[in-house]
C-alpha positions in Angstrom: 0.0 0.0 0.0 1.0 3.6 -0.6 1.3 5.3 2.8 2.0 8.9 3.8 3.9 8.8 7.0 3.9 12.1 8.9 6.5 12.7 11.6 7.8 15.6 13.7 7.1 17.4 16.9 8.2 17.3 20.6 8.7 13.6 21.0 11.7 11.3 20.2 10.7 10.8 16.6 14.3 10.8 15.6 14.4 7.4 17.3 10.9 6.0 16.5 10.2 7.1 13.0 13.2 5.4 11.3 12.2 2.1 13.0 8.5 2.6 12.0 9.4 3.4 8.4 11.7 0.4 8.2 9.3 -2.2 9.3 6.5 -0.8 7.2 8.8 -1.0 4.2 9.9 -4.5 5.1 6.3 -5.5 5.0 6.1 -4.3 1.4 4.5 -0.8 1.8 5.5 2.2 -0.2 6.3 5.0 2.3 6.5 8.7 1.7 7.9 10.3 4.8 7.1 14.0 5.4 7.4 16.4 8.4 5.8 19.4 6.7 2.0 19.5 6.9 1.9 20.8 3.3 1.9 17.1 2.4 -1.8 17.1 3.4 -2.7 19.7 0.8 -0.1 19.5 -2.1 -1.5 16.3 -3.6 0.7 13.8 -1.7 -2.1 12.8 0.6 -4.6 12.4 -2.2 -2.4 9.8 -3.9 -2.0 7.7 -0.8 -4.0 4.7 0.4 -3.7 5.6 4.1 -2.2 8.3 6.3 0.0 7.2 9.2 0.6 9.8 12.0 3.7 9.5 14.2 3.7 13.2 15.0 2.6 15.7 17.6 0.9 18.6 15.8 0.9 21.4 18.3 2.1 25.0 18.6 4.0 26.2 15.5 3.4 23.0 13.6 -0.3 22.7 14.4 -2.5 22.0 11.4 -4.1 25.0 9.8 -7.8 25.0 8.7 -7.0 23.9 5.2 -4.8 21.0 6.4 -7.5 20.0 8.9 -10.1 20.0 6.2 -8.0 17.9 3.9 -7.3 15.3 6.5 -11.0 15.1 7.4 -12.0 14.8 3.7 -9.4 12.1 3.0 -10.6 9.9 5.8 -14.3 10.4 5.4 -14.1 9.6 1.7 -13.1 6.1 2.6 -9.3 6.1 3.2 -7.4 4.8 6.2 -5.8 6.6 9.2 -3.4 5.0 11.5 -2.6 7.1 14.6 0.3 6.3 16.9 0.8 7.3 20.6 0.5 11.0 21.2 -0.5 11.6 17.5 -4.1 11.5 18.8 -3.5 14.4 21.1 -6.7 16.6 20.9 -5.6 20.2 20.5 -7.4 23.2 22.0 -7.5 24.6 18.4 -9.2 21.6 16.9 -11.5 19.7 19.3 -13.1 18.0 16.3 -9.9 16.0 15.8 -11.1 13.8 18.7 -14.2 12.9 16.7 -11.9 11.4 14.1 -9.5 9.6 16.5 -11.9 8.8 19.2 -9.9 10.7 21.7 -6.3 10.8 22.9 -3.9 12.7 25.1 -5.0 16.1 26.4 -2.3 18.6 27.4 -2.6 19.6 31.1 -5.2 16.8 31.7 -3.7 13.5 30.8 -0.8 11.8 32.6 1.2 8.6 32.8 3.4 6.8 35.4 7.1 6.7 34.6 8.2 4.9 31.4 8.4 1.3 32.3 7.7 -2.3 31.3 4.1 -3.5 31.5 1.9 -6.2 30.0 -0.3 -5.4 27.0 -3.5 -7.5 27.2 -5.5 -8.7 24.2 -9.1 -8.0 25.1 -10.6 -9.3 21.9 -8.5 -11.8 19.9 -11.2 -11.9 17.2 -10.5 -8.2 16.3 -8.5 -7.7 13.1 -6.1 -5.5 15.0 -5.2 -8.4 17.3 -4.5 -10.9 14.5 -1.5 -13.0 15.4 -1.1 -11.3 18.8 -1.2 -12.6 22.3 -0.5 -10.7 25.5 3.0 -9.2 25.4 5.5 -7.2 27.4 6.6 -3.8 26.3 8.6 -0.8 27.5 6.5 2.3 27.0 4.2 4.9 28.6 0.8 4.0 29.9 -1.6 6.9 29.1 -4.3 7.8 31.6 -7.1 10.3 31.9 -7.3 10.7 28.2 -10.1 12.2 26.2 -12.1 9.1 25.3 -15.1 9.3 23.0 -18.0 7.0 22.3 -17.9 4.6 19.4 -14.4 3.0 19.9 -13.9 -0.7 19.5 -11.1 -1.3 22.1 -9.1 -4.5 21.7 -5.9 -3.9 23.7 -5.6 -2.7 27.3 -3.3 -2.7 30.3 -3.8 -3.0 34.0 -2.3 -0.6 36.5 -2.3 -1.0 40.3 -2.2 2.7 41.1 0.2 4.8 43.1 1.7 8.3 43.6 4.0 9.5 40.8 5.5 12.6 39.4 3.2 13.9 36.6 4.7 12.8 33.3 8.3 13.9 34.0 10.9 13.9 36.7 10.6 16.8 39.2 7.0 17.5 38.4 4.3 17.5 41.1 3.3 14.1 42.4 -0.3 13.0 41.8 -2.2 9.9 42.8 -2.8 7.7 39.8 -5.8 5.4 40.5 -5.5 1.9 39.3 -7.7 0.2 36.7 -7.8 -1.0 33.2 -6.7 1.4 30.5 -7.3 1.2 26.7 -4.3 0.9 24.5 -5.7 0.3 21.0 -9.0 0.7 19.2 -10.7 1.1 15.9 -13.6 3.4 14.8 -15.1 4.7 11.6 -15.2 8.3 10.4 -17.5 8.8 7.5 -16.6 6.0 5.1 -13.1 5.8 6.4 -11.4 3.5 8.9 -9.4 4.9 11.9 -6.9 2.8 13.8 -5.4 4.2 17.1 -2.8 2.8 19.4 -1.5 4.8 22.5 1.7 2.7 22.4 4.8 3.8 20.7 6.6 6.5 22.7 10.2 5.9 21.5 12.6 3.8 19.4 12.7 1.0 21.9 8.9 0.7 22.0 8.8 0.7 18.2 11.4 -2.2 18.1 9.0 -4.4 20.1 7.8 -7.3 17.9 4.3 -7.1 19.4 4.1 -3.4 18.6 5.2 -3.9 15.1 2.7 -6.6 14.5 0.0 -4.3 15.9 0.8 -1.5 13.6 1.0 -3.7 10.6 -2.4 -5.1 11.5 -3.7 -1.6 11.7 -2.4 -0.7 8.3 -3.9 -3.8 6.8 -7.3 -3.2 8.4 -7.4 0.5 7.6 -6.7 -0.1 3.9 -9.0 -3.2 3.5 
């Protein structure tokens, strides 16, 4: 499939994106890698089968109205959208983005315990996104208190026992993080298009995980089917 892979922003994409591009290409996909959002309006997106976001579009690189509209039209017309980790961050300037992704990280609201190893649980092994997957260990961030919308078909999750931790980074205020079950991957529809979201994939190490790679490849296959 012909994929437009968007990268860039305040995350370790210099680690993760080369790994992501590499395993997508190894699976036979034709990748166009861009960091400039003009790719959404200059015809590159229109010639793609799916859009893959491994990018945090905020501040100076936030999408403008024409780029937002192009993304919406592309997906709603029947194309695929694969959204990785904080790529689903719902910006103040575009709350409607959450209607596409089904939610995601919210600046100043969401949090996670320290980066660590945890178990990813397959909730629904009949889901196309879980094909060939069983529970696996990964090193990553476990997102909590996200913006979560109705209509998501969740098939991966993780358990957390709870505890008091610094908010997202060393030296920040400590907050009590209540234990529970937290969603890690889901699918949804937007118009005639298919949207695949995983909250996994913070850095290069997490992208090297075999379970993560299988998950993303499943997502691309599903979103373009």
